GUKEDREN-624009 format. One record per residue (C-alpha): residue number from 0; residue in one letter; x, y, z. Coordinates in nm, 4 decimals. Each point is the difference from the previous one (the first is absolute). Layout:
# GUKEDREN-624009
REC|NUM|A|X|Y|Z
...
***
This chain:
# GUKEDREN-624009
REC|0|X|0.0224|0.0414|0.0129
REC|1|X|0.2836|0.1942|0.0869
REC|2|X|0.0970|0.0045|-0.4042
REC|3|X|-0.3234|0.0330|-0.1220
REC|4|X|-0.0545|0.3391|0.1923
REC|5|X|0.3714|0.1199|0.0293
REC|6|X|-0.0350|-0.0247|0.4260
REC|7|X|0.2162|-0.1406|0.2463
REC|8|X|-0.1266|-0.2968|0.1941
REC|9|X|-0.0404|0.1810|0.3004
REC|10|X|-0.2083|0.2632|-0.1495
REC|11|X|-0.2407|-0.2319|-0.1300
REC|12|X|0.0094|-0.2292|0.3225
REC|13|X|-0.0724|0.3410|0.2159
REC|14|X|-0.2575|0.1271|-0.2551
REC|15|X|-0.1772|-0.3365|-0.0120
REC|16|X|-0.0380|0.0206|0.4166
REC|17|X|-0.1596|0.3896|-0.0452
REC|18|X|-0.2467|-0.1645|-0.2469
REC|19|X|-0.1017|-0.2789|0.2650
REC|20|X|0.0141|0.2388|0.2685
REC|21|X|-0.2320|0.2860|-0.1661
REC|22|X|-0.2375|-0.3145|-0.1001
REC|23|X|0.0129|-0.1754|0.3804
REC|24|X|0.0768|-0.3056|-0.1325
REC|25|X|0.3291|-0.2410|0.1124
REC|26|X|0.0677|-0.1945|-0.3185
REC|27|X|-0.0232|0.0866|-0.3121
REC|28|X|-0.2807|-0.2923|-0.0523
REC|29|X|-0.1747|0.1601|0.2234
REC|30|X|0.0517|0.3200|-0.1899
REC|31|X|-0.1680|-0.1796|-0.3494
REC|32|X|-0.2751|-0.1388|0.2323
REC|33|X|-0.1086|0.3131|0.0819
REC|34|X|0.0288|0.1427|-0.3853
REC|35|X|-0.1923|-0.2811|-0.1274
REC|36|X|-0.2335|0.0292|0.3021
REC|37|X|-0.0275|0.4379|-0.0817
REC|38|X|-0.0386|-0.0605|-0.4192
REC|39|X|-0.2823|-0.2510|0.0783
REC|40|X|-0.1570|0.1889|0.1931
REC|41|X|0.0393|0.2744|-0.1718
REC|42|X|-0.1311|-0.1900|-0.3071
REC|43|X|-0.2949|-0.1377|0.1634
REC|44|X|-0.0690|0.3815|0.0858
REC|45|X|-0.0034|0.1553|-0.3447
REC|46|X|-0.2322|-0.3146|-0.1458
REC|47|X|-0.3205|0.0366|0.2951
REC|48|X|0.0678|0.4196|-0.0917
REC|49|X|-0.0275|-0.0351|-0.3710
REC|50|X|-0.2618|-0.2938|0.0700
REC|51|X|-0.1968|0.1983|0.2440
REC|52|X|-0.0020|0.3081|-0.2548
REC|53|X|-0.1043|-0.2146|-0.3373
REC|54|X|-0.3217|-0.1164|0.2032
REC|55|X|-0.0731|0.3384|0.0767
REC|56|X|0.0286|0.1041|-0.3723
REC|57|X|-0.1861|-0.2712|-0.1356
REC|58|X|-0.2542|0.0523|0.3205
REC|59|X|0.0235|-0.4466|0.0843
REC|60|X|0.0927|-0.1283|0.3668
***
């Protein structure tokens, strides 16, 4: 990864550690699970919202 980003390994580790702290998780697996849960919830909310609007527009329930 450091070759791709042109950064020192310690810099990448520090940045990764800070990201995990901001997400309030302790591992990359937890961060990935958090991301999946967040995007799934957002996607479902988006779908529900648009279905509700569509139903109001066409007058069905």
